[in-house]
N, C-alpha and C positions, 0 to 999 in steps of 0.2 A: 464500280458502282453497278447497281442492278435496277432495272425497270420492272415493276410489278403492276399487273392490271388484273382486275376481275369484276364480274357483275355480281350483284348481291340483291336478294329479295328482302333482306333485313339489315340495312346498313348500320343501324344503331346497335346491333349485336355483333356483326362481323368485323366492322372497323375497329372497335375497341379490342377485340380478341387479336386481330392482326397486329395492332400497335403494341399490345402486351408481349407478343412473341418477339417483335422487333426489340423492345426494351430488354427482355430476358436474354436475348442472344447478343446484345451489344452492338447492334447496327445503329447507324445514325440516320435519321429521317431527313433527307435533303429536300424533298418536295412531296406534297400530298394534295391531290385534287379529288373531289367527289362531285359528280354531276348526276342529276336525275336521268334515269333511263327507263324505258318501258318495263314495268313490273318491279322497279326498284331503283338501283343506283349503279353507276360505273365508278370504280375506284382506281386511281392511278397514283403510284408512289415511286419515288426514286430513293434507293437505300445506298448507304456507303458503309464500308467496313467488312470485317470477317472474310475468310477465304471461301473458295468454291464449295467446299464440303459443308460449311455452315449455311451457305445459300441454298444448297440442296435440302438441308434439314428444315430450313425456314419454309421452303416451298412445300415440303412434305406435310408440315404441321398446319399450314394455312389452307392449302388446297383441298383438304378433306372436310372443311367445315360444311355442315349440312345446309343446303340452300345457296351455296356459293357456286357460281358458274363461270366458265371460260377463264379460269385462272391461267395466267402466263407470267413467266419470269425469265428475263434474259439479261446477260451481262452487257453493259454498254461499252462499245468499242472506244478505246482511247481514254477510258476513265481510270 
């Protein structure tokens, strides 16, 4: 499983794009939280599925969205 977090100035654009990448890559969305943050929103997701290479591809595709900040993705220990 992977934990993904990012800040966005346009959650209504970035969140659907990230969810579409999740769907296309075959990940399962285990948890999704979005909270208001200064200048936009903070998004937190837990994903399940696919190997480390696919996780890297997911991070590559989502982290480059214009206006998205502080993208982080890490593998959860023991998952």
